[in-house]
All heavy atoms as TSV, in Angstrom:
chain	resi	resn	atom	element	x	y	z
A	1	MET	N	N	0.828	-1.201	0.000
A	1	MET	CA	C	0.000	0.000	0.000
A	1	MET	C	C	0.868	1.258	0.000
A	1	MET	O	O	0.591	2.195	-0.694
A	1	MET	CB	C	-0.918	-0.032	1.220
A	1	MET	CG	C	-1.718	1.217	1.410
A	1	MET	SD	S	-3.151	1.164	0.370
A	1	MET	CE	C	-3.999	2.606	0.890
A	2	GLU	N	N	1.931	1.280	0.803
A	2	GLU	CA	C	2.774	2.468	0.887
A	2	GLU	C	C	3.343	2.815	-0.476
A	2	GLU	O	O	3.362	3.973	-0.873
A	2	GLU	CB	C	3.901	2.244	1.889
A	2	GLU	CG	C	4.862	3.414	1.969
A	2	GLU	CD	C	6.001	3.165	2.920
A	2	GLU	OE1	O	5.947	2.214	3.692
A	2	GLU	OE2	O	6.957	3.929	2.863
A	3	LYS	N	N	3.801	1.818	-1.222
A	3	LYS	CA	C	4.411	2.089	-2.514
A	3	LYS	C	C	3.397	2.680	-3.485
A	3	LYS	O	O	3.719	3.534	-4.277
A	3	LYS	CB	C	5.029	0.817	-3.070
A	3	LYS	CG	C	6.240	0.370	-2.280
A	3	LYS	CD	C	6.813	-0.912	-2.801
A	3	LYS	CE	C	7.990	-1.330	-1.926
A	3	LYS	NZ	N	8.447	-2.658	-2.228
A	4	GLU	N	N	2.146	2.216	-3.420
A	4	GLU	CA	C	1.121	2.744	-4.304
A	4	GLU	C	C	0.670	4.133	-3.863
A	4	GLU	O	O	0.474	5.009	-4.686
A	4	GLU	CB	C	-0.075	1.802	-4.328
A	4	GLU	CG	C	0.226	0.467	-4.985
A	4	GLU	CD	C	-0.936	-0.492	-4.872
A	4	GLU	OE1	O	-2.054	-0.042	-4.577
A	4	GLU	OE2	O	-0.718	-1.687	-5.081
A	5	ALA	N	N	0.503	4.337	-2.578
A	5	ALA	CA	C	-0.005	5.604	-2.061
A	5	ALA	C	C	1.045	6.703	-2.143
A	5	ALA	O	O	0.704	7.869	-2.251
A	5	ALA	CB	C	-0.461	5.440	-0.613
A	6	MET	N	N	2.297	6.356	-2.121
A	6	MET	CA	C	3.355	7.348	-2.104
A	6	MET	C	C	3.928	7.588	-3.503
A	6	MET	O	O	5.121	7.514	-3.733
A	6	MET	CB	C	4.479	6.917	-1.146
A	6	MET	CG	C	4.048	6.806	0.285
A	6	MET	SD	S	3.410	8.367	0.917
A	6	MET	CE	C	1.682	8.049	0.970
A	7	ARG	N	N	3.040	7.852	-4.450
A	7	ARG	CA	C	3.440	8.171	-5.819
A	7	ARG	C	C	2.829	9.517	-6.182
A	7	ARG	O	O	1.731	9.851	-5.785
A	7	ARG	CB	C	2.993	7.096	-6.799
A	7	ARG	CG	C	3.687	5.765	-6.568
A	7	ARG	CD	C	3.357	4.757	-7.636
A	7	ARG	NE	N	3.858	5.112	-8.942
A	7	ARG	CZ	C	5.119	4.920	-9.363
A	7	ARG	NH1	N	5.993	4.383	-8.545
A	7	ARG	NH2	N	5.487	5.252	-10.573
A	8	CYS	N	N	3.564	10.272	-6.969
A	8	CYS	CA	C	3.091	11.560	-7.442
A	8	CYS	C	C	3.798	11.843	-8.759
A	8	CYS	O	O	4.979	11.496	-8.909
A	8	CYS	CB	C	3.407	12.635	-6.408
A	8	CYS	SG	S	2.764	14.268	-6.822
A	9	CYS	N	N	3.112	12.411	-9.718
A	9	CYS	CA	C	3.701	12.732	-11.031
A	9	CYS	C	C	4.298	11.496	-11.690
A	9	CYS	O	O	5.307	11.579	-12.399
A	9	CYS	CB	C	4.748	13.833	-10.902
A	9	CYS	SG	S	4.101	15.387	-10.277
A	10	GLY	N	N	3.722	10.310	-11.431
A	10	GLY	CA	C	4.176	9.080	-12.052
A	10	GLY	C	C	5.458	8.506	-11.494
A	10	GLY	O	O	6.044	7.604	-12.075
A	11	GLN	N	N	5.911	9.011	-10.369
A	11	GLN	CA	C	7.148	8.501	-9.769
A	11	GLN	C	C	6.985	8.359	-8.264
A	11	GLN	O	O	6.113	8.973	-7.676
A	11	GLN	CB	C	8.313	9.450	-10.078
A	11	GLN	CG	C	8.144	10.837	-9.485
A	11	GLN	CD	C	9.227	11.791	-9.943
A	11	GLN	OE1	O	9.908	11.545	-10.916
A	11	GLN	NE2	N	9.377	12.896	-9.238
A	12	PRO	N	N	7.831	7.531	-7.635
A	12	PRO	CA	C	7.746	7.373	-6.176
A	12	PRO	C	C	8.136	8.671	-5.459
A	12	PRO	O	O	8.960	9.435	-5.957
A	12	PRO	CB	C	8.760	6.278	-5.857
A	12	PRO	CG	C	9.278	5.772	-7.148
A	12	PRO	CD	C	8.833	6.682	-8.229
A	13	MET	N	N	7.509	8.890	-4.318
A	13	MET	CA	C	7.846	10.061	-3.504
A	13	MET	C	C	9.007	9.721	-2.570
A	13	MET	O	O	9.195	8.572	-2.193
A	13	MET	CB	C	6.628	10.503	-2.703
A	13	MET	CG	C	5.474	10.958	-3.582
A	13	MET	SD	S	4.058	11.518	-2.648
A	13	MET	CE	C	4.573	13.189	-2.271
A	14	THR	N	N	9.771	10.724	-2.203
A	14	THR	CA	C	10.914	10.566	-1.309
A	14	THR	C	C	10.431	10.618	0.142
A	14	THR	O	O	9.748	11.563	0.535
A	14	THR	CB	C	11.937	11.696	-1.531
A	14	THR	OG1	O	12.335	11.685	-2.894
A	14	THR	CG2	C	13.147	11.530	-0.639
A	15	ALA	N	N	10.789	9.603	0.924
A	15	ALA	CA	C	10.443	9.594	2.349
A	15	ALA	C	C	11.347	10.581	3.076
A	15	ALA	O	O	12.564	10.567	2.919
A	15	ALA	CB	C	10.613	8.197	2.921
A	16	LEU	N	N	10.745	11.472	3.863
A	16	LEU	CA	C	11.497	12.466	4.621
A	16	LEU	C	C	11.590	12.115	6.101
A	16	LEU	O	O	12.147	12.876	6.877
A	16	LEU	CB	C	10.861	13.848	4.462
A	16	LEU	CG	C	10.769	14.381	3.037
A	16	LEU	CD1	C	10.031	15.712	3.019
A	16	LEU	CD2	C	12.151	14.522	2.430
A	17	GLY	N	N	11.009	10.979	6.492
A	17	GLY	CA	C	11.041	10.564	7.888
A	17	GLY	C	C	9.790	11.000	8.630
A	17	GLY	O	O	8.781	11.360	8.036
A	18	LYS	N	N	9.874	10.984	9.948
A	18	LYS	CA	C	8.743	11.333	10.813
A	18	LYS	C	C	9.019	12.672	11.474
A	18	LYS	O	O	10.165	13.025	11.727
A	18	LYS	CB	C	8.542	10.269	11.883
A	18	LYS	CG	C	8.189	8.911	11.324
A	18	LYS	CD	C	8.096	7.894	12.431
A	18	LYS	CE	C	7.892	6.502	11.860
A	18	LYS	NZ	N	7.907	5.486	12.917
A	19	SER	N	N	7.948	13.399	11.781
A	19	SER	CA	C	8.077	14.692	12.431
A	19	SER	C	C	6.904	14.910	13.378
A	19	SER	O	O	5.798	14.441	13.121
A	19	SER	CB	C	8.122	15.798	11.381
A	19	SER	OG	O	8.393	17.031	11.973
A	20	GLU	N	N	7.147	15.622	14.468
A	20	GLU	CA	C	6.105	15.970	15.437
A	20	GLU	C	C	5.524	17.330	15.052
A	20	GLU	O	O	6.259	18.281	14.808
A	20	GLU	CB	C	6.699	16.079	16.847
A	20	GLU	CG	C	7.092	14.767	17.446
A	20	GLU	CD	C	5.909	14.012	18.039
A	20	GLU	OE1	O	4.954	14.654	18.496
A	20	GLU	OE2	O	5.971	12.780	18.042
A	21	PHE	N	N	4.202	17.410	14.977
A	21	PHE	CA	C	3.517	18.655	14.675
A	21	PHE	C	C	2.690	19.070	15.874
A	21	PHE	O	O	1.926	18.278	16.426
A	21	PHE	CB	C	2.611	18.492	13.447
A	21	PHE	CG	C	3.394	18.361	12.179
A	21	PHE	CD1	C	3.818	17.118	11.741
A	21	PHE	CD2	C	3.725	19.483	11.434
A	21	PHE	CE1	C	4.551	16.985	10.583
A	21	PHE	CE2	C	4.460	19.360	10.268
A	21	PHE	CZ	C	4.874	18.113	9.840
A	22	GLN	N	N	2.841	20.337	16.270
A	22	GLN	CA	C	2.133	20.879	17.420
A	22	GLN	C	C	0.683	21.146	17.061
A	22	GLN	O	O	0.395	21.723	16.012
A	22	GLN	CB	C	2.797	22.186	17.874
A	22	GLN	CG	C	2.224	22.776	19.128
A	22	GLN	CD	C	2.514	21.927	20.348
A	22	GLN	OE1	O	3.604	21.422	20.508
A	22	GLN	NE2	N	1.533	21.785	21.213
A	23	LEU	N	N	-0.237	20.716	17.925
A	23	LEU	CA	C	-1.664	20.966	17.737
A	23	LEU	C	C	-2.059	22.217	18.510
A	23	LEU	O	O	-1.353	22.652	19.416
A	23	LEU	CB	C	-2.479	19.769	18.222
A	23	LEU	CG	C	-2.162	18.439	17.556
A	23	LEU	CD1	C	-2.930	17.320	18.235
A	23	LEU	CD2	C	-2.484	18.485	16.079
A	24	GLY	N	N	-3.187	22.773	18.190
A	24	GLY	CA	C	-3.683	23.942	18.906
A	24	GLY	C	C	-3.108	25.230	18.364
A	24	GLY	O	O	-2.442	25.254	17.335
A	25	ARG	N	N	-3.382	26.306	19.066
A	25	ARG	CA	C	-2.885	27.617	18.661
A	25	ARG	C	C	-2.745	28.505	19.881
A	25	ARG	O	O	-3.332	28.247	20.930
A	25	ARG	CB	C	-3.819	28.252	17.651
A	25	ARG	CG	C	-5.205	28.463	18.194
A	25	ARG	CD	C	-6.090	29.115	17.166
A	25	ARG	NE	N	-7.417	29.258	17.745
A	25	ARG	CZ	C	-8.522	29.162	17.078
A	25	ARG	NH1	N	-8.481	28.946	15.799
A	25	ARG	NH2	N	-9.679	29.301	17.670
A	26	GLU	N	N	-1.983	29.550	19.729
A	26	GLU	CA	C	-1.811	30.488	20.831
A	26	GLU	C	C	-3.033	31.385	20.933
A	26	GLU	O	O	-3.648	31.726	19.936
A	26	GLU	CB	C	-0.571	31.352	20.623
A	26	GLU	CG	C	0.713	30.609	20.856
A	26	GLU	CD	C	1.911	31.513	20.885
A	26	GLU	OE1	O	1.759	32.724	21.156
A	26	GLU	OE2	O	3.002	31.010	20.647
A	27	SER	N	N	-3.377	31.748	22.161
A	27	SER	CA	C	-4.489	32.671	22.363
A	27	SER	C	C	-3.986	33.899	23.116
A	27	SER	O	O	-2.942	33.869	23.763
A	27	SER	CB	C	-5.625	31.994	23.136
A	27	SER	OG	O	-5.206	31.707	24.445
A	28	PHE	N	N	-4.732	34.956	23.052
A	28	PHE	CA	C	-4.347	36.198	23.707
A	28	PHE	C	C	-4.295	36.037	25.232
A	28	PHE	O	O	-3.369	36.487	25.883
A	28	PHE	CB	C	-5.324	37.317	23.326
A	28	PHE	CG	C	-5.014	38.625	23.990
A	28	PHE	CD1	C	-3.936	39.381	23.572
A	28	PHE	CD2	C	-5.784	39.086	25.041
A	28	PHE	CE1	C	-3.638	40.584	24.190
A	28	PHE	CE2	C	-5.489	40.276	25.666
A	28	PHE	CZ	C	-4.411	41.032	25.230
A	29	LEU	N	N	-5.292	35.369	25.790
A	29	LEU	CA	C	-5.378	35.250	27.244
A	29	LEU	C	C	-4.392	34.242	27.828
A	29	LEU	O	O	-3.819	34.473	28.884
A	29	LEU	CB	C	-6.804	34.858	27.662
A	29	LEU	CG	C	-7.887	35.885	27.375
A	29	LEU	CD1	C	-9.248	35.317	27.725
A	29	LEU	CD2	C	-7.622	37.161	28.141
A	30	PHE	N	N	-4.216	33.114	27.158
A	30	PHE	CA	C	-3.410	32.048	27.730
A	30	PHE	C	C	-2.042	31.898	27.077
A	30	PHE	O	O	-1.296	30.991	27.406
A	30	PHE	CB	C	-4.177	30.721	27.648
A	30	PHE	CG	C	-5.472	30.763	28.394
A	30	PHE	CD1	C	-6.664	30.794	27.703
A	30	PHE	CD2	C	-5.489	30.803	29.768
A	30	PHE	CE1	C	-7.867	30.840	28.393
A	30	PHE	CE2	C	-6.684	30.842	30.464
A	30	PHE	CZ	C	-7.888	30.871	29.776
A	31	SER	N	N	-1.738	32.769	26.146
A	31	SER	CA	C	-0.446	32.772	25.461
A	31	SER	C	C	-0.104	31.371	24.942
A	31	SER	O	O	-0.881	30.775	24.238
A	31	SER	CB	C	0.626	33.304	26.405
A	31	SER	OG	O	1.859	33.396	25.742
A	32	GLY	N	N	1.055	30.849	25.301
A	32	GLY	CA	C	1.490	29.550	24.808
A	32	GLY	C	C	0.967	28.363	25.584
A	32	GLY	O	O	1.157	27.224	25.183
A	33	TRP	N	N	0.275	28.594	26.712
A	33	TRP	CA	C	-0.194	27.475	27.539
A	33	TRP	C	C	-1.184	26.593	26.791
A	33	TRP	O	O	-1.126	25.371	26.866
A	33	TRP	CB	C	-0.819	27.976	28.842
A	33	TRP	CG	C	0.230	28.381	29.824
A	33	TRP	CD1	C	0.577	29.651	30.153
A	33	TRP	CD2	C	1.091	27.525	30.565
A	33	TRP	NE1	N	1.597	29.639	31.057
A	33	TRP	CE2	C	1.938	28.341	31.339
A	33	TRP	CE3	C	1.238	26.147	30.654
A	33	TRP	CZ2	C	2.903	27.821	32.180
A	33	TRP	CZ3	C	2.206	25.628	31.497
A	33	TRP	CH2	C	3.018	26.463	32.245
A	34	SER	N	N	-2.117	27.199	26.067
A	34	SER	CA	C	-3.092	26.396	25.338
A	34	SER	C	C	-2.397	25.590	24.245
A	34	SER	O	O	-2.790	24.477	23.923
A	34	SER	CB	C	-4.183	27.273	24.730
A	34	SER	OG	O	-3.636	28.195	23.805
A	35	HIS	N	N	-1.334	26.147	23.721
A	35	HIS	CA	C	-0.529	25.456	22.708
A	35	HIS	C	C	0.108	24.204	23.324
A	35	HIS	O	O	0.070	23.113	22.748
A	35	HIS	CB	C	0.564	26.404	22.225
A	35	HIS	CG	C	0.954	26.243	20.805
A	35	HIS	ND1	N	0.747	25.120	20.067
A	35	HIS	CD2	C	1.569	27.100	19.976
A	35	HIS	CE1	C	1.207	25.286	18.867
A	35	HIS	NE2	N	1.717	26.489	18.774
A	36	LEU	N	N	0.671	24.340	24.490
A	36	LEU	CA	C	1.338	23.224	25.159
A	36	LEU	C	C	0.349	22.148	25.603
A	36	LEU	O	O	0.644	20.963	25.524
A	36	LEU	CB	C	2.116	23.725	26.375
A	36	LEU	CG	C	3.329	24.609	26.073
A	36	LEU	CD1	C	3.887	25.171	27.369
A	36	LEU	CD2	C	4.378	23.823	25.335
A	37	LEU	N	N	-0.819	22.558	26.060
A	37	LEU	CA	C	-1.810	21.612	26.547
A	37	LEU	C	C	-2.490	20.835	25.421
A	37	LEU	O	O	-3.057	19.779	25.655
A	37	LEU	CB	C	-2.863	22.340	27.388
A	37	LEU	CG	C	-2.338	22.980	28.673
A	37	LEU	CD1	C	-3.429	23.801	29.340
A	37	LEU	CD2	C	-1.799	21.929	29.624
A	38	SER	N	N	-2.432	21.348	24.200
A	38	SER	CA	C	-3.084	20.685	23.061
A	38	SER	C	C	-2.351	19.427	22.626
A	38	SER	O	O	-2.935	18.552	22.013
A	38	SER	CB	C	-3.166	21.644	21.876
A	38	SER	OG	O	-3.963	22.746	22.195
A	39	GLY	N	N	-1.068	19.342	22.903
A	39	GLY	CA	C	-0.292	18.171	22.522
A	39	GLY	C	C	0.231	18.252	21.102
A	39	GLY	O	O	0.224	19.301	20.470
A	40	SER	N	N	0.686	17.119	20.595
A	40	SER	CA	C	1.247	17.068	19.248
A	40	SER	C	C	0.879	15.744	18.595
A	40	SER	O	O	0.367	14.840	19.245
A	40	SER	CB	C	2.768	17.234	19.301
A	40	SER	OG	O	3.350	16.161	20.006
A	41	ILE	N	N	1.164	15.645	17.304
A	41	ILE	CA	C	0.891	14.434	16.547
A	41	ILE	C	C	2.126	14.115	15.703
A	41	ILE	O	O	2.771	15.016	15.173
A	41	ILE	CB	C	-0.360	14.596	15.668
A	41	ILE	CG1	C	-0.729	13.278	14.991
A	41	ILE	CG2	C	-0.178	15.696	14.638
A	41	ILE	CD1	C	-2.071	13.314	14.301
A	42	GLU	N	N	2.456	12.831	15.631
A	42	GLU	CA	C	3.591	12.397	14.822
A	42	GLU	C	C	3.079	11.972	13.442
A	42	GLU	O	O	2.113	11.216	13.338
A	42	GLU	CB	C	4.316	11.227	15.480
A	42	GLU	CG	C	5.534	10.788	14.702
A	42	GLU	CD	C	6.239	9.613	15.347
A	42	GLU	OE1	O	5.561	8.617	15.655
A	42	GLU	OE2	O	7.454	9.714	15.534
A	43	LEU	N	N	3.704	12.481	12.387
A	43	LEU	CA	C	3.314	12.156	11.022
A	43	LEU	C	C	4.536	11.768	10.202
A	43	LEU	O	O	5.635	12.272	10.432
A	43	LEU	CB	C	2.635	13.360	10.355
A	43	LEU	CG	C	1.319	13.822	10.967
A	43	LEU	CD1	C	0.872	15.131	10.346
A	43	LEU	CD2	C	0.251	12.765	10.800
A	44	ALA	N	N	4.335	10.868	9.247
A	44	ALA	CA	C	5.378	10.519	8.285
A	44	ALA	C	C	5.238	11.469	7.101
A	44	ALA	O	O	4.132	11.753	6.647
A	44	ALA	CB	C	5.216	9.075	7.831
A	45	LEU	N	N	6.367	11.992	6.606
A	45	LEU	CA	C	6.366	12.970	5.518
A	45	LEU	C	C	6.967	12.379	4.251
A	45	LEU	O	O	7.977	11.664	4.314
A	45	LEU	CB	C	7.203	14.187	5.924
A	45	LEU	CG	C	6.672	14.949	7.104
A	45	LEU	CD1	C	7.808	15.539	7.906
A	45	LEU	CD2	C	5.773	16.037	6.623
A	46	PHE	N	N	6.369	12.714	3.116
A	46	PHE	CA	C	6.859	12.293	1.809
A	46	PHE	C	C	6.815	13.490	0.866
A	46	PHE	O	O	5.882	14.295	0.913
A	46	PHE	CB	C	5.990	11.170	1.243
A	46	PHE	CG	C	6.038	9.917	2.061
A	46	PHE	CD1	C	5.207	9.747	3.145
A	46	PHE	CD2	C	6.936	8.913	1.747
A	46	PHE	CE1	C	5.255	8.593	3.915
A	46	PHE	CE2	C	6.997	7.755	2.511
A	46	PHE	CZ	C	6.155	7.597	3.593
A	47	ARG	N	N	7.819	13.625	-0.013
A	47	ARG	CA	C	7.901	14.752	-0.948
A	47	ARG	C	C	8.056	14.254	-2.372
A	47	ARG	O	O	8.833	13.333	-2.648
A	47	ARG	CB	C	9.082	15.646	-0.599
A	47	ARG	CG	C	9.271	16.805	-1.572
A	47	ARG	CD	C	10.466	17.679	-1.265
A	47	ARG	NE	N	11.674	16.891	-1.351
A	47	ARG	CZ	C	12.696	16.971	-0.497
A	47	ARG	NH1	N	12.646	17.812	0.500
A	47	ARG	NH2	N	13.759	16.228	-0.631
A	48	CYS	N	N	7.364	14.904	-3.306
A	48	CYS	CA	C	7.529	14.630	-4.734
A	48	CYS	C	C	8.695	15.476	-5.233
A	48	CYS	O	O	8.682	16.700	-5.085
A	48	CYS	CB	C	6.261	14.976	-5.506
A	48	CYS	SG	S	6.433	14.799	-7.296
A	49	GLU	N	N	9.692	14.843	-5.809
A	49	GLU	CA	C	10.867	15.571	-6.304
A	49	GLU	C	C	10.562	16.329	-7.596
A	49	GLU	O	O	11.318	17.211	-7.990
A	49	GLU	CB	C	12.030	14.603	-6.521
A	49	GLU	CG	C	12.517	13.923	-5.248
A	49	GLU	CD	C	13.005	14.895	-4.188
A	49	GLU	OE1	O	13.516	15.989	-4.533
A	49	GLU	OE2	O	12.862	14.577	-2.983
A	50	HIS	N	N	9.435	16.012	-8.240
A	50	HIS	CA	C	9.084	16.681	-9.492
A	50	HIS	C	C	8.326	17.988	-9.255
A	50	HIS	O	O	8.688	19.025	-9.792
A	50	HIS	CB	C	8.266	15.743	-10.384
A	50	HIS	CG	C	7.871	16.342	-11.682
A	50	HIS	ND1	N	8.772	16.546	-12.702
A	50	HIS	CD2	C	6.675	16.791	-12.139
A	50	HIS	CE1	C	8.155	17.098	-13.728
A	50	HIS	NE2	N	6.878	17.261	-13.407
A	51	CYS	N	N	7.263	17.926	-8.423
A	51	CYS	CA	C	6.416	19.112	-8.227
A	51	CYS	C	C	6.513	19.720	-6.832
A	51	CYS	O	O	5.971	20.791	-6.582
A	51	CYS	CB	C	4.958	18.778	-8.539
A	51	CYS	SG	S	4.170	17.687	-7.329
A	52	GLY	N	N	7.153	19.030	-5.892
A	52	GLY	CA	C	7.314	19.564	-4.541
A	52	GLY	C	C	6.154	19.289	-3.606
A	52	GLY	O	O	6.147	19.764	-2.473
A	53	GLN	N	N	5.161	18.543	-4.060
A	53	GLN	CA	C	4.021	18.224	-3.193
A	53	GLN	C	C	4.491	17.432	-1.977
A	53	GLN	O	O	5.352	16.567	-2.076
A	53	GLN	CB	C	2.978	17.415	-3.958
A	53	GLN	CG	C	1.788	17.043	-3.114
A	53	GLN	CD	C	0.750	16.242	-3.893
A	53	GLN	OE1	O	0.867	16.021	-5.081
A	53	GLN	NE2	N	-0.275	15.803	-3.206
A	54	ILE	N	N	3.914	17.739	-0.818
A	54	ILE	CA	C	4.204	17.036	0.432
A	54	ILE	C	C	2.964	16.249	0.841
A	54	ILE	O	O	1.853	16.775	0.797
A	54	ILE	CB	C	4.571	18.026	1.560
A	54	ILE	CG1	C	5.791	18.856	1.188
A	54	ILE	CG2	C	4.761	17.306	2.882
A	54	ILE	CD1	C	7.092	18.123	1.206
A	55	LYS	N	N	3.147	14.991	1.249
A	55	LYS	CA	C	2.051	14.180	1.778
A	55	LYS	C	C	2.369	13.811	3.217
A	55	LYS	O	O	3.512	13.511	3.553
A	55	LYS	CB	C	1.862	12.892	0.971
A	55	LYS	CG	C	1.196	13.091	-0.362
A	55	LYS	CD	C	0.853	11.763	-0.984
A	55	LYS	CE	C	0.187	11.959	-2.327
A	55	LYS	NZ	N	-0.181	10.675	-2.945
A	56	PHE	N	N	1.334	13.844	4.053
A	56	PHE	CA	C	1.436	13.446	5.447
A	56	PHE	C	C	0.682	12.137	5.614
A	56	PHE	O	O	-0.438	12.005	5.134
A	56	PHE	CB	C	0.799	14.491	6.363
A	56	PHE	CG	C	1.404	15.857	6.242
A	56	PHE	CD1	C	0.843	16.812	5.422
A	56	PHE	CD2	C	2.539	16.179	6.959
A	56	PHE	CE1	C	1.390	18.075	5.312
A	56	PHE	CE2	C	3.103	17.438	6.863
A	56	PHE	CZ	C	2.525	18.386	6.041
A	57	MET	N	N	1.290	11.176	6.300
A	57	MET	CA	C	0.646	9.888	6.548
A	57	MET	C	C	0.801	9.534	8.024
A	57	MET	O	O	1.765	9.930	8.669
A	57	MET	CB	C	1.288	8.784	5.709
A	57	MET	CG	C	1.116	8.944	4.217
A	57	MET	SD	S	-0.555	8.648	3.661
A	57	MET	CE	C	-0.694	6.906	3.895
A	58	ASP	N	N	-0.131	8.752	8.529
A	58	ASP	CA	C	-0.059	8.225	9.886
A	58	ASP	C	C	1.031	7.142	9.912
A	58	ASP	O	O	0.911	6.148	9.203
A	58	ASP	CB	C	-1.408	7.641	10.270
A	58	ASP	CG	C	-1.445	7.055	11.659
A	58	ASP	OD1	O	-0.403	7.034	12.343
A	58	ASP	OD2	O	-2.527	6.605	12.066
A	59	PRO	N	N	2.099	7.329	10.691
A	59	PRO	CA	C	3.175	6.332	10.728
A	59	PRO	C	C	2.690	4.948	11.175
A	59	PRO	O	O	3.203	3.938	10.720
A	59	PRO	CB	C	4.192	6.886	11.716
A	59	PRO	CG	C	3.786	8.264	12.025
A	59	PRO	CD	C	2.383	8.452	11.568
A	60	ALA	N	N	1.686	4.891	12.037
A	60	ALA	CA	C	1.151	3.600	12.497
A	60	ALA	C	C	0.505	2.856	11.330
A	60	ALA	O	O	0.625	1.636	11.228
A	60	ALA	CB	C	0.143	3.810	13.614
A	61	PHE	N	N	-0.168	3.557	10.440
A	61	PHE	CA	C	-0.786	2.940	9.268
A	61	PHE	C	C	0.291	2.338	8.365
A	61	PHE	O	O	0.145	1.235	7.857
A	61	PHE	CB	C	-1.597	3.990	8.502
A	61	PHE	CG	C	-2.188	3.474	7.222
A	61	PHE	CD1	C	-3.309	2.672	7.232
A	61	PHE	CD2	C	-1.614	3.794	6.010
A	61	PHE	CE1	C	-3.855	2.199	6.055
A	61	PHE	CE2	C	-2.146	3.326	4.828
A	61	PHE	CZ	C	-3.268	2.532	4.850
A	62	LEU	N	N	1.378	3.048	8.175
A	62	LEU	CA	C	2.459	2.554	7.325
A	62	LEU	C	C	3.136	1.346	7.951
A	62	LEU	O	O	3.506	0.411	7.252
A	62	LEU	CB	C	3.478	3.662	7.054
A	62	LEU	CG	C	2.953	4.848	6.279
A	62	LEU	CD1	C	4.016	5.926	6.177
A	62	LEU	CD2	C	2.443	4.457	4.920
A	63	GLN	N	N	3.288	1.319	9.267
A	63	GLN	CA	C	3.892	0.176	9.945
A	63	GLN	C	C	2.998	-1.046	9.820
A	63	GLN	O	O	3.484	-2.145	9.633
A	63	GLN	CB	C	4.135	0.501	11.425
A	63	GLN	CG	C	5.252	1.477	11.632
A	63	GLN	CD	C	5.374	1.900	13.083
A	63	GLN	OE1	O	4.580	1.520	13.936
A	63	GLN	NE2	N	6.372	2.713	13.362
A	64	ASP	N	N	1.668	-0.847	9.894
A	64	ASP	CA	C	0.729	-1.969	9.748
A	64	ASP	C	C	0.847	-2.597	8.368
A	64	ASP	O	O	0.751	-3.801	8.211
A	64	ASP	CB	C	-0.715	-1.504	9.969
A	64	ASP	CG	C	-1.001	-1.160	11.419
A	64	ASP	OD1	O	-0.192	-1.564	12.289
A	64	ASP	OD2	O	-2.010	-0.489	11.666
A	65	GLU	N	N	1.090	-1.785	7.342
A	65	GLU	CA	C	1.201	-2.287	5.983
A	65	GLU	C	C	2.489	-3.067	5.755
A	65	GLU	O	O	2.554	-3.931	4.912
A	65	GLU	CB	C	1.123	-1.114	4.985
A	65	GLU	CG	C	-0.222	-0.447	4.947
A	65	GLU	CD	C	-1.314	-1.370	4.450
A	65	GLU	OE1	O	-1.054	-2.172	3.528
A	65	GLU	OE2	O	-2.429	-1.311	5.001
A	66	GLU	N	N	3.547	-2.769	6.522
A	66	GLU	CA	C	4.828	-3.454	6.364
A	66	GLU	C	C	4.774	-4.879	6.894
A	66	GLU	O	O	5.546	-5.724	6.502
A	66	GLU	CB	C	5.930	-2.671	7.079
A	66	GLU	CG	C	6.241	-1.356	6.399
A	66	GLU	CD	C	7.221	-0.521	7.200
A	66	GLU	OE1	O	7.636	-0.974	8.295
A	66	GLU	OE2	O	7.582	0.557	6.750
A	67	LYS	N	N	3.856	-5.149	7.816
A	67	LYS	CA	C	3.770	-6.484	8.452
A	67	LYS	C	C	3.247	-7.525	7.511
A	67	LYS	O	O	2.618	-7.351	6.558
A	67	LYS	CB	C	2.888	-6.405	9.701
A	67	LYS	CG	C	3.536	-5.608	10.784
A	67	LYS	CD	C	2.623	-5.539	11.987
A	67	LYS	CE	C	3.241	-4.667	13.051
A	67	LYS	NZ	N	2.401	-4.513	14.187
């Protein structure tokens, strides 16, 4: 599944690894606290070398497909 899903412009996309993305946003009253309390999510990143498109995937989904 990963090989099929990670294609763009007729070619395979380059795996960029995993990255943590911060959820939530800063507010006027609570400054960065609401940002910290929202947590984060880990995503696998892939880039098309032809057009520059970036795809985000759930790393757990990709691990399930490898089994």
